[in-house]
matplotlib code that plots the C-alpha trace (Angstrom):
import matplotlib.pyplot as plt

x = [-26.3, -29.9, -31.4, -30.2, -31.7, -34.1, -32.4, -33.3, -33.7, -32.8, -32.6, -31.2, -32.3, -29.6, -31.2, -30.9, -27.3, -26.1, -27.4, -26.1, -22.5, -22.6, -23.9, -21.2, -18.5, -19.2, -18.4, -15.6, -12.4, -9.5, -8.2, -11.6, -13.4, -14.5, -12.5, -9.2, -9.7, -10.1, -14.0, -13.1, -14.0, -17.3, -17.8, -16.4, -19.3, -22.2, -20.5, -20.9, -17.0, -16.3, -12.8, -10.9, -12.1, -15.9, -15.3, -17.6, -16.0, -15.4, -12.7, -10.7, -7.5, -8.4, -6.6, -8.5, -11.8, -10.8, -13.9, -15.3, -14.0, -13.4, -16.4, -16.5, -15.2, -15.4, -18.9, -20.6, -22.5, -26.7, -28.3, -30.8, -33.7, -32.0, -29.5, -32.3, -33.3, -29.4, -28.8, -31.4, -29.9, -26.3, -26.2, -29.5, -30.4, -27.5, -27.4, -27.3, -27.0, -24.1, -22.5, -22.6, -20.9, -18.2, -18.0, -15.3, -17.0, -17.1, -15.8, -12.7, -11.8, -9.3, -10.4, -9.9, -11.5, -14.2, -12.3, -14.3, -11.4, -12.4, -10.9, -11.8, -12.5, -9.9, -8.5, -9.4, -6.8, -6.5, -7.5, -6.1, -8.5, -11.8, -14.2, -17.5, -20.6, -18.2, -16.0, -13.2, -12.6, -9.1, -8.9, -5.4, -4.1, -3.9, -1.2, -0.2, -0.4, -2.8, -3.4, -4.6, -2.8, -5.0, -4.4, -5.9, -5.6, -3.9, -4.5, -3.2, -1.1, 0.0, 3.1, 0.8, -1.9, 1.2, 2.2, -1.5, -2.5, 0.2, -0.2, -3.9, -2.6, -0.1, -2.5, -4.9, -4.0, -2.8, -5.1, -8.6, -10.3, -13.1, -12.9, -14.9, -13.8, -15.6, -14.2, -16.1, -16.0, -12.1, -11.6, -14.6, -13.3, -10.4, -11.5, -13.3, -9.9, -8.8, -11.9, -11.2, -7.3, -8.0, -7.4, -8.7, -6.8, -5.2, -8.8, -10.5, -12.5, -16.5, -17.6, -17.2, -19.1, -18.6, -20.1, -20.6, -17.7, -16.0, -17.6, -13.9, -12.3, -11.0, -13.6, -12.6, -11.1, -12.8, -10.7, -11.9, -10.2, -12.9, -16.8, -18.0, -20.8, -19.9, -22.3, -22.5, -24.4, -24.7, -26.6, -27.1, -25.2, -24.2, -25.4, -24.6, -21.8, -19.8, -18.3, -14.7, -13.1, -11.0, -14.5, -14.7, -11.2, -11.7, -9.4, -10.1, -8.5, -9.0, -9.7, -14.0, -16.7, -18.6, -22.5, -23.7, -24.8, -21.2, -19.3, -21.2, -21.9, -17.8, -17.7, -19.8, -22.2, -22.0, -22.2, -25.6, -26.5, -28.1, -29.5, -27.9, -30.3, -28.4, -28.9, -25.3, -22.2, -21.8, -21.5, -25.0, -26.5, -24.6, -21.7, -18.7, -18.2, -21.9, -22.9, -25.6, -28.3, -27.5, -23.9, -25.5, -25.4, -22.0, -20.2]
y = [-34.9, -36.4, -35.6, -37.3, -39.9, -39.5, -40.3, -43.3, -43.1, -46.9, -48.2, -51.7, -53.7, -55.1, -58.5, -57.8, -56.4, -59.3, -61.8, -60.1, -59.7, -63.3, -64.4, -62.6, -63.1, -66.8, -66.3, -68.4, -66.8, -67.5, -71.0, -72.2, -73.5, -76.6, -79.9, -77.6, -74.9, -71.2, -69.7, -66.4, -67.0, -67.9, -65.2, -62.8, -64.8, -63.4, -60.2, -59.9, -60.3, -61.4, -62.7, -60.4, -62.4, -62.7, -66.1, -66.8, -65.4, -68.8, -68.8, -66.4, -67.0, -66.1, -62.8, -61.9, -62.1, -59.3, -57.0, -59.1, -57.8, -59.5, -59.5, -59.5, -55.7, -52.4, -52.1, -49.0, -47.1, -47.2, -43.9, -43.5, -41.3, -38.8, -37.9, -37.8, -34.2, -33.6, -35.8, -34.2, -30.5, -31.8, -34.0, -33.4, -32.4, -31.4, -28.4, -30.1, -26.9, -26.2, -29.7, -29.4, -26.1, -27.7, -30.6, -30.9, -30.8, -33.8, -32.3, -31.3, -34.6, -36.6, -39.3, -42.8, -45.4, -44.8, -46.6, -47.6, -47.2, -49.9, -50.2, -52.7, -53.3, -54.3, -58.2, -57.6, -57.6, -55.7, -57.6, -57.8, -55.0, -56.2, -55.0, -54.5, -53.0, -51.1, -49.4, -50.7, -52.0, -50.7, -52.4, -51.6, -53.3, -51.8, -49.9, -52.3, -55.6, -57.1, -60.5, -63.9, -62.2, -59.5, -55.3, -52.6, -48.8, -46.7, -43.3, -41.6, -39.7, -37.1, -39.8, -42.6, -41.2, -39.5, -43.3, -45.1, -42.0, -42.7, -46.6, -45.7, -43.3, -45.2, -47.9, -46.0, -46.7, -43.7, -43.8, -43.7, -40.9, -40.5, -42.0, -42.6, -43.9, -46.1, -47.6, -50.4, -50.3, -49.4, -48.3, -46.4, -44.1, -44.2, -42.9, -40.1, -39.3, -38.6, -36.4, -34.7, -34.1, -32.3, -35.8, -35.3, -37.6, -35.4, -33.5, -37.0, -37.4, -37.5, -38.8, -40.8, -43.8, -44.0, -47.0, -48.4, -46.4, -46.4, -42.7, -41.4, -38.5, -38.6, -36.2, -33.4, -30.4, -31.6, -29.1, -30.9, -30.4, -30.6, -29.9, -33.6, -35.7, -37.5, -40.3, -42.3, -45.6, -47.0, -50.5, -49.7, -52.6, -51.1, -48.3, -44.6, -43.3, -41.1, -44.3, -45.0, -46.9, -49.6, -50.7, -52.6, -53.1, -50.5, -49.0, -45.6, -42.0, -40.4, -42.9, -42.4, -43.1, -39.9, -39.4, -40.0, -36.2, -35.4, -37.4, -36.5, -32.5, -32.6, -33.5, -30.5, -29.4, -31.8, -35.1, -37.0, -39.6, -42.7, -46.0, -48.7, -52.1, -53.8, -54.9, -56.6, -54.9, -55.8, -53.0, -51.3, -53.5, -56.6, -56.0, -53.6, -53.5, -51.3, -48.4, -47.2, -45.6, -42.0, -42.2, -44.3, -40.7, -39.3, -40.8]
z = [40.0, 40.9, 44.1, 47.0, 48.5, 51.9, 55.4, 57.3, 60.6, 61.7, 65.7, 67.1, 69.7, 71.5, 70.8, 67.1, 66.9, 68.7, 66.5, 63.6, 65.2, 65.9, 62.2, 60.5, 63.5, 62.2, 58.8, 57.5, 57.0, 54.7, 55.1, 57.4, 54.1, 53.9, 52.6, 53.8, 50.9, 51.3, 52.0, 50.6, 46.7, 47.9, 49.4, 47.0, 44.5, 47.1, 46.4, 42.8, 41.7, 38.8, 37.0, 35.1, 31.8, 33.0, 34.9, 38.1, 41.3, 42.7, 40.3, 41.7, 43.7, 47.5, 47.4, 44.5, 46.7, 48.8, 49.0, 51.3, 54.8, 58.1, 58.9, 62.4, 61.9, 60.6, 60.9, 60.5, 63.3, 62.5, 62.3, 65.0, 65.9, 67.5, 64.7, 62.0, 62.2, 62.7, 60.0, 57.9, 58.6, 58.0, 55.6, 53.5, 50.2, 47.8, 46.2, 42.8, 40.9, 43.3, 42.8, 38.6, 39.3, 40.5, 38.6, 35.8, 32.3, 30.9, 27.7, 29.5, 30.7, 29.5, 27.1, 27.6, 29.5, 32.6, 36.0, 39.3, 41.6, 44.4, 48.3, 49.8, 53.5, 56.4, 56.4, 52.4, 49.3, 46.1, 42.7, 39.1, 36.9, 35.6, 33.1, 34.8, 32.8, 30.4, 33.2, 34.2, 38.2, 39.4, 43.0, 44.7, 47.3, 51.4, 52.6, 55.0, 56.2, 58.7, 60.0, 58.3, 55.2, 54.9, 54.4, 55.5, 55.0, 57.1, 56.4, 59.7, 60.5, 57.7, 57.4, 56.4, 54.2, 52.0, 51.5, 51.1, 48.6, 46.4, 46.3, 45.2, 42.5, 41.4, 40.8, 38.2, 34.3, 33.1, 30.2, 33.0, 31.8, 34.5, 37.7, 40.4, 43.9, 45.8, 49.2, 51.8, 55.4, 56.2, 52.5, 52.6, 55.6, 53.4, 50.3, 52.0, 53.7, 50.1, 49.3, 52.3, 51.8, 48.0, 45.8, 42.5, 40.2, 38.8, 38.2, 36.6, 39.4, 39.1, 42.7, 45.8, 47.5, 50.8, 51.4, 55.0, 57.0, 60.0, 61.2, 62.3, 62.4, 59.2, 57.7, 60.1, 58.5, 55.3, 52.5, 49.3, 45.9, 43.7, 44.3, 43.3, 44.7, 47.6, 48.5, 52.4, 52.6, 56.4, 56.8, 60.5, 61.7, 65.0, 67.0, 66.4, 67.9, 69.5, 71.3, 71.5, 68.3, 71.0, 72.6, 69.0, 67.5, 64.5, 62.8, 62.8, 63.2, 66.4, 68.1, 67.9, 66.2, 65.7, 64.9, 61.2, 61.0, 62.3, 59.8, 56.8, 57.8, 57.7, 54.2, 53.5, 51.2, 48.3, 50.5, 51.2, 53.6, 52.9, 54.0, 52.2, 51.5, 53.0, 56.6, 56.9, 56.6, 52.9, 50.0, 48.7, 46.2, 47.1, 45.0, 45.2, 42.2, 40.9, 41.0, 43.6, 42.2, 43.0, 41.1, 37.8, 36.3, 36.8, 34.0]

ax = plt.figure().add_subplot(projection="3d")
ax.plot(x, y, z, "-o")
ax.set_aspect("equal")
plt.show()
């Protein structure tokens, strides 16, 4: 595993925060597009989605464009200067040797396609499996309905976690040989919970990308089943925790958003925290189906 990226200590003024949230809240949602059409295909195009046959994302059906979350919710906390030192201590440089020692050896993994398992944000949906850059992108549906025809990942309490995890496993084709798990927003929090509950997808898991999560208590008591790298990305779209989720209408375990340093340190010694290259709530790189630079060597 390559060295972890540096921490970025970000500060967001109240005026800037209001500007971001106002702009995001103004984004059209399903059913609000021009000429009576859905705005979601255009939003999906901005997120870099392609159709199953390499078609432009504008050709996707609205429910297939589910990787643009409800833009008014599920924004992660910013990393502020007060957390920089703690973050560097708790979630800084990862011992690459320790990660490699626990990662499945490439020769021991099942043969078969490389698969990126992608969990959408709240109010999004899954989509048909695509092939992107030589690997499959498997996009399951969230396990509960959310307003406006979208879905949400509910990974707490234990009974809901079991249903969520079973749904993700069932969506993964049996011939996938090497798996990278990536989640965005609410899906990122669900991906972190899967990692912390020991999910390895039968020993096929190579790493986890936790992209702009709601930093909740889902990583508390983390007990990974494999010592694989976990890369956490934050855009800095909201002030840092701790604060109550209910104050922003977030979906989160434990009822609170915790500090970035707390969230990432709970993930363990293989986790690293990075500033996203996006300033608004969006996937790193502007596309959810790609791989950030820290993950490009995992295959």
